[in-house]
TILUM-212932 format. One record per residue (C-alpha): z, y, x; residue in three letters. Coordinates in steps of 0.1 Angstrom, whole numbers, plus 2048, in hexadecimal, padded with zeros to 3 digits. Example, Ala and Ser with C-alpha at 12.3 -4.5 7.8 and 13.67 -1.06 7.14 Angstrom:
# residues 2
84E7D387BALA;8477F5889SER;
END
This chain:
# residues 648
CA8F34CB0UNK;CA0F12C9FUNK;C86F13C82UNK;C91F06C62UNK;C7EEE9C52UNK;C85ECCC3CUNK;C95EADC4AUNK;C7BE94C52UNK;C60EADC56UNK;C69EBBC78UNK;C4DEBAC91UNK;C57EA6CAFUNK;C49EA2CD2UNK;C50E7BCD0UNK;C30E71CBFUNK;C25E50CB1UNK;C11E49CCEUNK;C28E4FCE8UNK;C43E37CD8UNK;C29E1ACD3UNK;C16E20CF1UNK;C1AE0DD12UNK;C2FE28D1FUNK;C4DE18D10UNK;C57DF8D1FUNK;C72DDED1CUNK;C80DCBD3DUNK;C87DA6D3EUNK;C98D97D5EUNK;C9CDA6D80UNK;C9BD98DA1UNK;CA7DA4DC2UNK;C97D9CDE2UNK;C9BDA6E06UNK;C81DC4E04UNK;C78DC7DDFUNK;C85DC3DBBUNK;C71DAFDA2UNK;C71DB0D7CUNK;C60DA8D5BUNK;C56DC5D43UNK;C42DC5D22UNK;C1EDD3D1FUNK;C19DE0CFBUNK;BF7DEFD06UNK;BEEDC9D14UNK;BF2DB9CF3UNK;C17DB8CF9UNK;C16DA0D18UNK;C34D9ED31UNK;C28DA5D55UNK;C3BD9CD73UNK;C40DBBD89UNK;C4EDC4DABUNK;C56DE1DC3UNK;C60DE5DE5UNK;C75E03DF4UNK;C5FE20DF0UNK;C42E0FDE0UNK;C32E12DC0UNK;C35DF2DA9UNK;C1BDD8DAAUNK;C15DBCD93UNK;C1BD9ADA0UNK;C07D87D84UNK;BE0D8DD7CUNK;BD7DA2D5FUNK;BDBD8ED3FUNK;BF5D78D4BUNK;C12D76D31UNK;C33D6CD43UNK;C45D5FD24UNK;C55D3FD17UNK;C51D2FCF5UNK;C73D1BCF9UNK;C8DD1ECDCUNK;C6FD36CCEUNK;C83D55CDCUNK;C7CD49D01UNK;C8AD5DD20UNK;C8DD4BD41UNK;C68D4ED46UNK;C6AD57D6AUNK;C7ED4BD88UNK;C79D4EDAEUNK;C7ED3ADCEUNK;C7ED55DEAUNK;C5CD66DE4UNK;C4CD4CDCFUNK;C4ED52DA9UNK;C4ED36D8FUNK;C41D43D6DUNK;C3CD36D4CUNK;C1BD40D39UNK;C1ED49D16UNK;BFAD3FD0FUNK;BFCD1AD18UNK;C21D17D21UNK;C1BD05D43UNK;C2ED0FD63UNK;C1BD22D7DUNK;C24D27DA1UNK;C1CD49DB0UNK;C1BD4FDD5UNK;C1BD73DE3UNK;BF7D7FDE1UNK;BEAD5FDD0UNK;BDED57DAEUNK;BF6D45D96UNK;BF2D1DD99UNK;BFCD07D7DUNK;C19CEBD89UNK;C1CCDBD66UNK;C00CC7D53UNK;BEDCD3D35UNK;C01CC8D16UNK;BF2CB0CFDUNK;BF2CCBCE4UNK;BF5CF1CE9UNK;C19CFDCF3UNK;C26CD8CEEUNK;C3ACD9D10UNK;C4BCF9D17UNK;C61D03D37UNK;C7DD1DD3BUNK;C9CD27D4DUNK;C93D16D70UNK;CA2D15D93UNK;C94D07DB2UNK;CA8CF0DCBUNK;CAFD01DEBUNK;C95CF0DFFUNK;C7ACFDDE5UNK;C6ECDCDDDUNK;C7ACD5DB9UNK;C7FCEAD99UNK;C9BCE0D7FUNK;C94CF1D5EUNK;C96CEED38UNK;C79CDCD28UNK;C71CDCD04UNK;C59CC3CF4UNK;C48CC4CD4UNK;C3DCA2CCAUNK;C33C96CA8UNK;C46CB0C96UNK;C65CAACABUNK;C74CC3CC4UNK;C87CB4CE2UNK;C99CCBCFCUNK;CA3CBDD1EUNK;CA9CC5D43UNK;C8ECBAD5AUNK;C84CB9D7EUNK;C63CBED8CUNK;C50CC5DADUNK;C50CEBDB5UNK;C2CCE3DC4UNK;C1ECD3DA5UNK;C19CB2DB8UNK;C2BC9DD9CUNK;C36C9AD79UNK;C55CA7D6CUNK;C71C8CD64UNK;C8FC91D4CUNK;CB1C93D5EUNK;CC7C9DD43UNK;CC2C96D1DUNK;CD2C8DCFBUNK;CDFCAECF1UNK;CCDCC5CD7UNK;CCCCE2CF0UNK;CCFCEAD16UNK;CCDD09D2BUNK;CDBD1AD4AUNK;CD2CFFD64UNK;CE1D0CD86UNK;CE3CFCDA7UNK;D01CFFDC2UNK;CF4D10DE2UNK;CF1CECDF3UNK;CDDCE2DD6UNK;CF2CC4DD1UNK;D04CCBDB0UNK;CF3CD6D90UNK;D07CE8D75UNK;CF8CEFD53UNK;D00CF8D2EUNK;CFACE2D0FUNK;D01CE4CEAUNK;CF9CD3CCAUNK;CF2CDCCA7UNK;D00CEDC93UNK;D0ED02CADUNK;CFCD21CBDUNK;D05D26CE1UNK;D1BD43CD9UNK;D2ED2BCBFUNK;D36D0ECDAUNK;D26D01CF9UNK;D2FCEAD16UNK;D2DCEED3BUNK;D24CCFD4CUNK;D1FCC8D72UNK;D10CAAD83UNK;D00C9EDA5UNK;CDBCA6DA9UNK;CC9C87DB6UNK;CA5C7ADB9UNK;CA7C69D97UNK;CBCC80D83UNK;CE1C8CD81UNK;CFFC76D8AUNK;D22C79D81UNK;D1EC90D67UNK;D3DC9ED56UNK;D47CBBD40UNK;D5BCD7D51UNK;D5FCF2D37UNK;D56CFAD14UNK;D56CE8CF3UNK;D4ECEBCCEUNK;D62D0ACCBUNK;D60D1ACECUNK;D3FD2DCF8UNK;D37D2BD1BUNK;D1ED44D28UNK;D0CD46D4BUNK;D17D2CD63UNK;D11D38D88UNK;D1AD2DDA8UNK;D28D45DC2UNK;D18D45DE6UNK;D39D32DF1UNK;D30D16DD9UNK;D49D1DDBCUNK;D3ED1BD99UNK;D46D38D83UNK;D3ED3DD5DUNK;D49D52D40UNK;D5DD43D22UNK;D68D54D02UNK;D86D3ED00UNK;D9DD5CCFEUNK;D8AD6DCE3UNK;D75D80CFEUNK;D5AD73D14UNK;D6CD74D36UNK;D63D68D5AUNK;D71D4AD6AUNK;D70D37D89UNK;D72D10D8BUNK;D88D08DACUNK;D96CEBDB7UNK;DB6CF8DABUNK;DA8CFAD88UNK;D98D18D74UNK;DA3D3BD7EUNK;D9BD58D67UNK;D8CD76D7CUNK;D97D98D72UNK;D9BD92D4EUNK;D93DACD35UNK;D92DB4D0FUNK;D6FDB7D11UNK;D4FDA2D13UNK;D41D93D35UNK;D26D81D21UNK;D0ED81D05UNK;D00D6DCE9UNK;CE7D55CFAUNK;CCAD5DCE4UNK;CB1D57D02UNK;CB2D49D22UNK;CB9D5BD44UNK;CD3D71D34UNK;CEED7ED4FUNK;D0DD94D4FUNK;D18D8FD74UNK;D0AD89D97UNK;D19D80DB8UNK;D17D9ADD6UNK;D16D8FDF9UNK;D37D96E02UNK;D49D83DE6UNK;D4CDA0DCDUNK;D3ED99DA9UNK;D28DB4D98UNK;D2FDB0D73UNK;D25DC3D54UNK;D41DC6D37UNK;D3BDCDD15UNK;D58DE0D00UNK;D50DEACDCUNK;D2CDE6CE2UNK;D2ADFCD02UNK;D24DEED23UNK;D33DF7D45UNK;D2DDEBD69UNK;D4ADDFD80UNK;D4CDCEDA2UNK;D68DB3DA3UNK;D78DA6DC3UNK;D75D81DBAUNK;D94D76DCFUNK;DADD91DC2UNK;D9ED9BD9FUNK;D9EDC2DACUNK;D86DD3D96UNK;D72DF1DA2UNK;D5EE05D87UNK;D3CE11D8EUNK;D38E35D84UNK;D16E3CD6FUNK;D06E48D4DUNK;CFEE25D45UNK;D0DE18D24UNK;CF5DFBD20UNK;CE8DE0D38UNK;CCBDC6D32UNK;CD3DA5D27UNK;CBDD93D40UNK;CB7DAED5BUNK;CD4DAAD72UNK;CD4D9DD98UNK;CE6DA3DB8UNK;CDED9DDDDUNK;CF5DA6DFCUNK;D04DC8DF3UNK;CEADD0DD9UNK;CE9DCCDB2UNK;CC8DD0D9EUNK;CCADD4D79UNK;CBADE1D59UNK;CCFDFDD4AUNK;CD0E1DD35UNK;CE7E37D25UNK;CE6E4FD07UNK;CCFE67D1EUNK;CC2E4CD34UNK;CA4E38D2BUNK;CA6E12D35UNK;C9EE0FD5AUNK;C9CDF7D76UNK;CB8E02D8EUNK;CC1DF5DAFUNK;CE5DFFDBAUNK;CF1DFCDDEUNK;D18DF4DD8UNK;D22E02DFCUNK;D13E24DFBUNK;D10E2ADD5UNK;CEAE31DD9UNK;CD6E28DBBUNK;CB1E25DB9UNK;C9DE27D98UNK;C7FE10D9EUNK;C70E12D78UNK;C79E23D58UNK;C70E15D36UNK;C5FE36D31UNK;C54E52D46UNK;C51E70D2DUNK;C6BE8AD2EUNK;C7FE90D0EUNK;C8FEB2D08UNK;CB2EB2D12UNK;CBBECACF3UNK;CAAEB2CDDUNK;CBAE91CE5UNK;CD1E82CCAUNK;CEEE71CDAUNK;D00E55CC7UNK;D24E58CBAUNK;D38E37CB7UNK;D46E37C93UNK;D5FE21C86UNK;D5EE20C5EUNK;D71E0BC44UNK;D61DEEC32UNK;D64DE7C0DUNK;D7BDCAC15UNK;D95DDBC2AUNK;D85DD6C4CUNK;D77DEBC67UNK;D54DE9C74UNK;D40DFEC8FUNK;D21E11C93UNK;D0EE2ACA7UNK;D04E4CC96UNK;CE7E61CA2UNK;CE7E81C90UNK;CC6E93C8AUNK;CBDEACCA7UNK;CA1EBFCB3UNK;C9DED8CCEUNK;C89EEFCB8UNK;C90EE8C93UNK;CADEE4C7BUNK;CB3EDBC57UNK;CB3EF5C3BUNK;CD6F02C2FUNK;CE6EEBC16UNK;CCEECDC1EUNK;CDBEADC2CUNK;CC4E95C3EUNK;CB8E73C35UNK;CC9E55C45UNK;CB8E39C57UNK;CD2E1AC58UNK;CCBE00C73UNK;CD6DDBC72UNK;CCFDCAC91UNK;CC1DA4C91UNK;CD1D86C9DUNK;CEAD8CC8AUNK;CFED7FCA9UNK;CF7D9DCBFUNK;CFDDC3CC1UNK;CEDDE3CC5UNK;CF5DFDCE1UNK;CF3E20CE8UNK;CD5E22CFFUNK;CBCE40CFEUNK;CA0E32CE7UNK;C7EE44CE3UNK;C7AE34CC0UNK;C9EE41CB5UNK;C96E63CC3UNK;C76E60CB0UNK;C8BE62C8FUNK;CA6E79C97UNK;C8FE96CA7UNK;C7CE94C85UNK;C9CE9AC73UNK;CA6E77C69UNK;CCCE6BC72UNK;CD1E48C7DUNK;CEEE30C79UNK;CEAE12C90UNK;D03DF9C81UNK;D16DDEC95UNK;D24DCCC76UNK;D3DDB2C75UNK;D2DD93C87UNK;D1FDA9CA4UNK;D28DA2CC9UNK;D39DBACE1UNK;D58DBACCBUNK;D69D97CD4UNK;D64D76CC2UNK;D7AD7ECA3UNK;D63D9AC9BUNK;D45D84CA2UNK;D52D66C8DUNK;D59D7FC70UNK;D37D78C64UNK;D3CD51C62UNK;D36D45C40UNK;D31D68C34UNK;D0BD70C40UNK;CFAD87C26UNK;D1CD96C1BUNK;D31DA7C36UNK;D13DB2C4CUNK;D01DBFC2DUNK;D20DD2C1FUNK;D28DDEC40UNK;D07DEEC45UNK;D09DFCC20UNK;D2CE09C27UNK;D20E1BC48UNK;D07E30C36UNK;D21E37C1AUNK;D3BE41C34UNK;D23E5CC42UNK;D18E67C21UNK;D3FE6BC17UNK;D42E7FC3AUNK;D25E97C2EUNK;D0FE8FC49UNK;CF2E7FC36UNK;CE2E82C15UNK;CEFE63BFDUNK;CCEE64BEBUNK;CB8E5FC07UNK;CC5E42C1DUNK;CAEE25C26UNK;CB7E06C37UNK;CA3DF6C53UNK;CA4DD7C67UNK;C92DB9C77UNK;C96D93C74UNK;CBDD90C69UNK;CBDDB5C65UNK;C9FDB2C4FUNK;CB4D99C3BUNK;CCFDB4C39UNK;CB5DCBC2CUNK;CAADB4C0FUNK;CCDDAAC06UNK;CD7DD0C05UNK;CBCDD6BECUNK;CBFDB6BD7UNK;CE2DAABD8UNK;CF6DCABDEUNK;CDFDE5BCDUNK;CECE09BC8UNK;CF2E1CBE7UNK;CD2E16BFCUNK;CB3E28BEEUNK;C99E16C00UNK;C92DF8C1AUNK;C7EDF0C37UNK;C7EDCBC3FUNK;C6FDBFC61UNK;C69D97C5EUNK;C88D94C4DUNK;C93D75C3AUNK;C8FD72C16UNK;C96D50C0BUNK;CB2D3AC1FUNK;CABD1CC13UNK;C85D1FC1DUNK;C91D2DC3EUNK;CA5D0EC47UNK;C87CF7C3EUNK;C6DD0AC52UNK;C7ED1CC70UNK;C7FD0EC95UNK;C98CF5CA4UNK;CAED10CB5UNK;CB8D1FC94UNK;CB5D02C7CUNK;CDBCFEC79UNK;CE5D24C80UNK;CECD28C5AUNK;D05D0CC5AUNK;D1FD24C69UNK;D10D45C5BUNK;D0FD36C38UNK;D18D10C34UNK;D08CEEC3AUNK;CE6CE8C27UNK;CE1CD9C0FUNK;D05CD6C05UNK;D09CFAC00UNK;CE6D00BF2UNK;CF8D17BD7UNK;D02D2DBF1UNK;CDFD2EC01UNK;CD0D38BE1UNK;CEBD52BD8UNK;CE5D63BF7UNK;CBFD61BF9UNK;CAED84BEDUNK;C92D73BDFUNK;CA7D67BC3UNK;CB4D89BBCUNK;C92D9BBBEUNK;C98DA7B98UNK;CB3DBDBA2UNK;C9EDD0BBEUNK;C94DF2BADUNK;C92E06BD0UNK;C72E08BE5UNK;C6DDEDC00UNK;C57DEBC1EUNK;C51DC9C2DUNK;C41DC3C50UNK;C3AD9FC5CUNK;C27D91C7AUNK;C13D77C6FUNK;C17D60C8DUNK;C3ED60C89UNK;C4DD3DC90UNK;C72D4BC8BUNK;C6ED5AC68UNK;C4CD4FC5BUNK;C34D67C47UNK;C3DD50C28UNK;C5ED63C27UNK;C4DD85C22UNK;C34D77C0DUNK;C4ED6BBF4UNK;C5DD8CBF1UNK;C39D9CBEAUNK;C33D81BCEUNK;C57D8BBBFUNK;C52DB2BC1UNK;C30DB0BB4UNK;C3CD9CB94UNK;C5BDB6B90UNK;C43DD4B96UNK;C5BDE3BB0UNK;C4CDFDBC8UNK;C43DEABEBUNK;C2ADEAC07UNK;C23DCAC1CUNK;C13DCCC3EUNK;C0ADABC50UNK;C01DAEC75UNK;BEBD96C84UNK;BF3D87CA6UNK;C17D90CA4UNK;C33D7BCA7UNK;C5BD81CA4UNK;C5CDA4CACUNK;C3EDBBCB2UNK;C31DBFCD6UNK;C0DDCDCD3UNK;C08DF3CD3UNK;BF3DF5CB5UNK;C0BDE0CA2UNK;C28DF6CAEUNK;C15E15CA5UNK;C0CE09C82UNK;C2DDFDC7AUNK;C3EE1EC85UNK;C27E35C72UNK;C2BE1FC53UNK;C4FE21C52UNK;C4CE47C56UNK;C32E4AC3BUNK;C48E33C26UNK;C66E49C29UNK;C53E68C24UNK;C45E5CC05UNK;C66E4CBF7UNK;C7CE6CC00UNK;C64E87BF9UNK;C60E97C1DUNK;C3FE9DC2DUNK;C3DE91C50UNK;C2EEAAC6BUNK;C1DE8BC7AUNK;BF9E80C6EUNK;BFDE5CC64UNK;BE8E42C54UNK;BEFE42C30UNK;C07E27C22UNK;C00E19BFFUNK;C20E11BEEUNK;C1BDFCBCFUNK;C2CE06BAEUNK;C39E25BBEUNK;C33E42BA4UNK;C3BE5FBBDUNK;
END
């Protein structure tokens, strides 16, 4: 018999310390070798650093980098592609100085690129090594005299010489990949104002001692997004293209391009970071690929020659964007499901055996208390349809009072060009186990639903994404599942912008907001953000300064007089994507108006919190904020949060 208690006040075995501690990891990159698998994992308890880890069969994981070494790249600010291998030798970018390091088995890291003239002025990512192990080809980003230059460079893998530029002239490059014989280089390039999911070009050329010869474009363009060029073991170039409205797989053969097992699903991702992968080649000619349909992932094995598809059974519904590799008959990946936390898994495709190498968290959740997401479609106010996952409140020991409806936490993902999945999340279960429902919205503009759905946000950022999140909440309230008077909206980055818009431009339905490093002033964002996103808003809103009127119209800071609901702002002071000035603009405006608010700045944090102490403080701050605003008493002992101008 469950005990009745007010929603939001249920005691939970999922503590704040548990969610924010080093027991919860994220995985980036997976590499299969002959007798081991290697991966990158976050370490919140070590200041949020990323460590390179490996494990052999029946062996405990060991670190391949020394304590304190942070395997991250600053290229594009979002990084990714910070590690690659040639046989057993790893090449890693250090976040501290942005130099490349060579790491031999059993040896200390050795820098193979020079000290930059200024800290982090030379940055490297997304590399590949020639078959003979002598040369690295990678992306380099130079910061000189206020200018940022992106290019492809080649450098000696032993550090015996300097890097030299082999491809340049475009705004951005990624995915340099060598044919098996090392003679032909493929890469992606694109120019502003395009983002890589808008339009990219796939080029190939002959790699020689001085650079690339006979370079030519073989696919893509301003309105076609190419993702993950990859050479098969037989030397055939493959890639994903969204030319049909879906990212699908193609092979570039002598007779021309050939679609491989096309599907109305995505074999591709928005390239926010380097090293993202959706497929890999097995040794027998098959292709292991992950397909996304309506934000749900599945794993398939495809016969490249015939297009025959073999589904891989499993409880996974979400696969990591960078953690995917194959070798011989094995596939390694990061994956999770509604009842399965993220884990590094090695699958033998012949026998079906699967080995879980490392889980994102090891503590057990009570099976009776896990809230599973329910996919919902809901009507939008302009006659469209949008999508979300709803997690109802659930506890193994408690339930709400008769006649009371639970509060609702509306989550708007970042990007905005990305999507949210349905993986088991300790942080989501933290809330549902306390009696709070969550709706995780894949508003129009999200990926995983085809290009038309993704492009629905073009020119309408700050409109349809905001109203879709509000309409998701209203839909659940109309269904009698949540308390209409106790709904708060929460998100980070672009999701934080949605929060601020929902309270300032579209007030009325949402009762409170929590913005994690959200954009407040579009004009200031354009003037202060980094190169990668400097022209992103051209497609999301319009060209600037030609449409400065739209930028002001959709900037929450210009509508702060309409905010009459409590707002919590959390901001990393080292954020280079959304600078602290954005949050400070809102704080100044809220102070002048007398609106209830709280502001928590975090020293040493950038765009996304990584450290255990920051994660813990932000989580307990949101819980304390929701409790104060909605009148419930959390069962947890949390540090008090001072909310300015809040009478309650």
